[in-house]
N, C-alpha and C positions, 0 to 999 in steps of 0.2 A: 504493499499499499504506500508505504513512504516512498518507494521508487516512482510510483505511479503520479505523486503529488509534485515532486522534484521535474519528471518529465512533461509534464503538463505546465510547471511554472516556465521550463526553459521554449516549450513550444508557443505558449500564449501571451506571457507577460513581457517578456523582454522584447522581440518582436513590434509589441505594441507601444513600448517605452521609447525604442529607439526611433519609432516612425513619427513620434509627437515632439522629437526633439528638435529646437530652432535654435540656432545660434546666434549669440548675442548679436543686435544689430548695430551696424555700424556706418559712421558717415562715409567712408570711402567707396561703398558699394551702390550707386544710385540705380534704380530702373523706375522708372514712368511708363506711364500708359497714353499714349497721344493716338486721336484719329488722326488718318493718314496726311490729309491736308493740313494739319496742324503741324505735324512733324515736318512735313516739306516747307511749311511756311518758317520754321523753327532753322532748319538747315539754311535755306535761302537769306534768310536775314542774318544770320551770323555773319561779323566782320572779320573774323579768322581770313590769314592770309591763304591759307592752306585748312581745306575740310575733306576729312576722311570718311566713307560712310560705308562700314563693314557689316557682313553679313554673319550673323554669330547662329550657331545650333549646339546645342548641349549633345546631340547625336551621331553628328556628320564629323568622319575620321579626320579630314583635311582640316576642319575649323579646330578639332580637338589638339591637333599638331601646331597649327598657325596662332592659336592664341596665346599660348607663352609668350611667343616672340612678339606680337603686336600688344599686349600687357606691359611686358619690359619696354618695348620702344614708346609706347605712350607715357608709363611712368618716367622715363628719361628724358622725354623731347614733348612733353603736352604743352609746355609754352609756345612751342614754333607751329603747333597745329590744333584742329579741334577735331575731337573724335565723336564721330555718332554710330553706335552700335546699335543695328536693329535684330531683335529676335521675333521669330515668328511663332513664339510660346504663346498660348492662351492665356488671358490675364488670371483664370484662375491657377493656373502653375506658376503665378510669380514666386510663389515661397520657395518650389522647389528651383526656379532659376536662380535664387538669393543664395540657398544652398550651396549649389552648384558652383557659383562666381566663389562665396567665401571660403569654401573649402579648398579650391585651386588657387585661392589669392588672386583673383583678378579684379582690380579696382578701376576699370573701365565704367563709363556710363551706359546703360542698355535702355532702349526703347520698344516697347510693344507697341504694335498699332492694332488698329479694326481690320485690316486686311491680312489676309493668310497667305494668300497666292504669291509666290515670288515674282512672277512675271508681271502679277499687278503692280506690285510695291516698286519694283524697277521702274517700269514705264511711268509710273506717277513721278516718282523721283527724279529720275534721269533719261529724259525722252532720248539724248544721245548715247546712252548706254546701248551695249549689243547685249539685251539679256539673254539670248541663244548662248552663250559660252559663258554665261555667271552661276553662280550656286550658292549655296552657303559656305562662308570663308572666303566667299571672293568680296571685294572692295573696289570703290573706285575714288578719285580724287579731283576736286574742285578748288578753283582758285577764289578769290575773294568774289570775284563777279560771276561768280557758278557755273563758269566754263569749264568743261571735262577736261582734265588734262592726262587722265590715264585711267586705265581700268584694268583689273587682276581677271583672269578664266580659272575655270577649273582645272586646266592642263599645267599648271604652273605650280612649281613645287613651293614649300612653305621657304625657302632659301631666296627662290626668284621672286617671291612675292616680297619679301624683304627687302631685297636689292630695288626692287619698284619705289617702295616706300622711302628707303633712304636716297635715291635720285629726286625725289621733290620734296622731300624734308631738310635734307643737309644741304 
């Protein structure tokens, strides 16, 4: 009987207590929900000389590989550009997204929007971008006048994406 009680404890109590754990909130992680038109307005109204719009996913292997690179680059150079990270996560998954960012040590700002179609988001935010070659982990770079300077695509390696960032930031 004692073995059964211990077994039930491990099967039911521990998994449910772990699911309810939420890390302490920190100012370093910012997640905001904006309708697509407001997000577009925020990007376009930014006065930064360089703006990087990056598409983030918690499940894409290319994104998971590039996230530490862009996070490190952002933390070291955030005075040189403004970073807009867009996630297609649903608003109800915001806590899960926060936990992922927290546990991985990512401190870039993330925007959730009311559009889930990658193509719709790209077409709305960047009419000059070729959305056919973009996916999660892709980004594009704008100047202060919102002119497209460059865009990455899914065939680039993480190092090639980093070199593209360096070319326009440094």
